[in-house]
C-alpha positions as CSV (number, residue, x, y, z in Angstrom):
1,M,0.1,0.3,-0.1
2,G,1.7,3.3,-1.2
3,E,1.7,6.5,1.2
4,S,-1.2,8.0,0.4
5,G,-3.8,4.9,1.2
6,R,-1.9,4.1,4.7
7,N,-2.8,7.4,5.3
8,M,-6.2,7.8,3.8
9,I,-8.1,6.7,7.5
10,Y,-5.8,9.8,8.8
11,S,-6.7,12.5,6.4
12,A,-10.2,11.6,6.8
13,I,-10.8,11.4,10.0
14,C,-9.1,15.6,9.8
15,G,-11.8,16.4,7.5
16,V,-15.1,14.7,10.2
17,M,-13.4,17.5,12.1
18,E,-13.4,20.5,10.1
19,D,-16.9,19.7,9.4
20,I,-18.2,18.5,12.7
21,G,-19.6,21.6,15.1
22,V,-20.3,21.4,17.8
23,V,-22.8,19.5,20.2
24,G,-25.4,21.4,22.7
25,K,-27.0,19.8,26.0
26,N,-29.6,19.4,24.4
27,D,-31.2,15.9,26.9
28,T,-32.7,16.7,30.5
29,N,-31.4,14.4,33.5
30,K,-35.0,13.0,34.9
31,Q,-34.4,13.5,38.4
32,Q,-31.9,16.5,39.0
33,G,-33.2,18.3,36.5
34,F,-29.5,19.5,34.6
35,K,-28.9,19.4,30.9
36,Y,-26.2,17.1,29.4
37,R,-25.1,15.5,25.7
38,G,-26.8,12.4,24.4
39,I,-25.4,9.6,22.4
40,D,-28.1,10.0,20.3
41,S,-27.1,13.8,19.9
42,V,-23.9,12.5,19.3
43,M,-24.8,10.5,16.3
44,N,-26.8,13.1,14.8
45,A,-23.9,15.2,14.8
46,L,-21.7,12.9,13.3
47,N,-23.1,10.5,10.9
48,P,-23.1,12.9,8.1
49,A,-19.1,14.0,8.1
50,M,-18.9,10.2,8.3
51,I,-21.2,9.4,5.8
52,K,-18.8,13.1,3.5
53,H,-15.5,11.6,4.3
54,K,-16.3,7.1,4.0
55,I,-15.2,6.7,7.4
56,F,-17.1,3.3,9.7
57,C,-17.0,2.2,12.9
58,V,-17.0,-1.4,14.8
59,P,-16.8,-2.2,17.9
60,E,-15.2,-4.9,19.9
61,V,-15.8,-5.9,22.9
62,L,-12.6,-6.5,25.5
63,E,-13.9,-7.1,28.8
64,Q,-16.7,-6.9,30.5
65,T,-18.0,-6.6,34.5
66,R,-21.5,-6.9,36.0
67,E,-22.4,-6.9,39.7
68,E,-25.6,-5.9,42.0
69,R,-25.8,-2.8,44.0
70,T,-29.0,-1.7,45.3
71,T,-30.1,2.2,46.1
72,A,-30.5,4.1,49.1
73,K,-34.3,3.2,49.3
74,G,-33.3,-0.9,48.4
75,A,-33.8,-1.0,44.4
76,T,-31.7,-3.3,43.1
77,L,-29.8,-2.1,40.0
78,I,-27.0,-3.9,38.1
79,Y,-24.1,-2.4,37.9
80,S,-21.8,-3.2,33.8
81,V,-18.5,-1.6,33.0
82,C,-17.3,-2.3,29.3
83,K,-13.9,-2.1,27.9
84,M,-13.7,-1.2,24.5
85,R,-12.3,-1.1,20.9
86,Y,-13.8,1.2,18.2
87,R,-11.6,1.1,15.2
88,F,-12.6,4.0,12.7
89,Y,-11.8,2.5,9.2
90,A,-11.5,4.1,5.4
91,T,-12.4,2.9,2.3
92,D,-9.1,2.0,1.7
93,G,-8.9,-0.6,5.2
94,S,-6.8,1.6,6.7
95,S,-8.1,2.1,10.1
96,V,-7.4,3.6,13.9
97,D,-7.9,2.9,17.7
98,A,-9.6,4.3,20.8
99,V,-10.8,1.8,22.9
100,V,-11.9,3.8,25.9
101,V,-14.0,2.1,29.0
102,G,-18.0,2.6,29.5
103,E,-19.8,2.1,32.8
104,G,-23.7,2.3,33.4
105,M,-27.2,1.0,35.7
106,D,-29.5,0.2,34.8
107,S,-32.5,-2.0,37.2
108,G,-33.9,-4.1,34.5
109,D,-31.4,-5.5,31.1
110,K,-29.9,-2.3,30.0
111,A,-26.4,-1.7,32.2
112,T,-24.1,-3.2,29.2
113,N,-26.2,-1.2,26.7
114,K,-25.7,2.0,28.6
115,A,-22.0,1.5,29.4
116,M,-21.4,0.7,24.9
117,S,-23.2,3.7,24.6
118,V,-21.7,5.8,26.7
119,A,-18.1,4.3,25.5
120,F,-18.5,5.0,21.7
121,K,-20.3,8.8,22.7
122,Y,-17.0,9.3,24.8
123,A,-14.4,7.9,21.8
124,C,-16.1,9.6,18.9
125,F,-15.4,12.6,21.4
126,Q,-12.1,12.2,21.8
127,T,-10.7,11.1,18.5
128,F,-12.9,13.5,16.8
129,C,-12.0,16.5,18.9
130,I,-15.6,17.9,18.6
131,P,-16.0,21.3,20.5
132,T,-17.5,20.9,23.9
133,E,-16.9,22.2,27.3
134,D,-18.3,19.3,30.3
135,L,-18.8,16.4,28.5
136,M,-22.0,14.0,31.0
137,D,-22.3,10.7,31.0
138,D,-25.3,8.9,29.1
139,P,-26.9,7.3,32.3
140,D,-26.6,10.8,33.9
141,A,-30.6,10.2,32.5
142,D,-31.3,7.3,34.5
143,S,-29.2,8.7,38.0
144,H,-29.5,5.8,40.9
145,E,-28.1,8.2,44.1
146,N,-26.1,6.6,47.4
147,T,-25.8,2.9,45.3
148,K,-23.6,-0.1,47.2
149,K,-22.9,-3.5,45.9
150,V,-25.0,-5.6,47.2
151,D,-23.6,-8.5,49.8
152,K,-24.9,-11.9,49.5
153,G,-24.0,-14.3,52.2
154,T,-22.9,-12.6,55.1
155,S,-24.4,-10.6,57.8
156,Q,-20.8,-7.7,57.8
157,P,-21.4,-4.3,57.1
158,N,-21.2,-3.4,53.2
159,I,-17.8,-1.8,52.5
160,D,-19.6,1.1,51.1
161,D,-21.7,2.1,54.3
162,E,-19.4,5.3,54.5
163,R,-19.5,6.6,51.8
164,N,-23.0,6.1,51.7
165,R,-23.5,8.3,54.9
166,L,-21.7,10.8,53.7
167,L,-23.2,11.1,50.5
168,E,-26.0,11.6,52.7
169,E,-24.7,14.6,54.7
170,L,-23.6,16.2,51.5
171,K,-27.0,15.4,50.3
172,G,-28.4,17.3,53.2
173,E,-26.1,19.9,52.7
174,L,-27.2,20.2,49.4
175,V,-30.5,21.1,50.0
176,R,-29.6,23.2,53.3
177,T,-27.8,25.2,50.6
178,G,-29.9,24.4,47.6
179,Y,-26.8,23.7,45.4
180,G,-27.9,20.5,43.1
181,W,-26.1,16.7,42.1
182,G,-25.1,18.5,39.2
183,A,-23.2,21.2,40.9
184,V,-20.8,18.5,42.1
185,T,-20.3,16.4,39.8
186,K,-19.2,19.5,37.3
187,T,-17.1,20.5,39.9
188,Y,-15.0,17.4,40.5
189,K,-15.3,16.7,36.7
190,V,-17.2,13.0,37.0
191,D,-19.8,11.4,35.0
192,S,-21.8,10.4,37.6
193,I,-22.6,11.1,41.9
194,D,-21.1,7.1,42.0
195,N,-17.8,7.9,40.5
196,L,-17.1,10.6,43.7
197,T,-14.1,9.5,45.4
198,K,-15.0,9.6,49.4
199,L,-12.0,12.2,49.3
200,Q,-13.9,14.1,46.5
201,I,-17.7,13.4,49.4
202,K,-16.0,15.2,52.0
203,D,-13.7,17.8,50.6
204,C,-17.5,18.6,49.2
205,I,-19.0,18.4,52.4
206,A,-16.0,20.6,54.0
207,K,-16.4,23.1,51.0
208,M,-20.8,23.5,51.7
209,K,-20.8,23.7,55.8
210,K,-18.8,27.1,54.7
211,Q,-22.0,28.5,52.2
212,P,-25.5,29.9,54.3
213,D,-28.4,28.8,54.3
214,K,-30.9,29.1,50.9
215,A,-32.9,31.0,52.2
216,A,-30.0,33.6,53.6
217,S,-28.3,33.5,50.2
């Protein structure tokens, strides 16, 4: 294959980058009410440019883990993590790979679907450098607060009990000050509250305690 053939995928990707526009926050989180960018918005923006520059993508699941978690209200959720490879091809067979990890949670059978959608969205954002600011996970449309891994066959306290206690304390501070969970995820640059570390939660609690009550503000 000649030099031009080897470089076809690179020039095609650059062409998509030239044509793609800003993907706005057109979807709304059902539980917390903030705006986010959904997978449909990304695909609708990318599809015309990928067709024009003759690029297609083939997904491959490299690794997957699944576990059950429970919410603060006792409901069971399936938590799925998928390590994905997305291979972008040009018509000459040249290609580039994007390997990303996606996480998804659902009370039914869509946890893996959500994980793959999130992985693909971020692969596209980062491969094509789509103009945007705060990236949000697709499962933000169905947020699940205060989740912990189901502990079967033992009466010992779950290792996430302390984290859940901290989240409850933070929730109280947010209610007191009038802030929402969206402000927290944006401040710590995470996709959902499930990705906050204990250190981040403690730090946020300390910051909230310095804020005045909602009525006072």
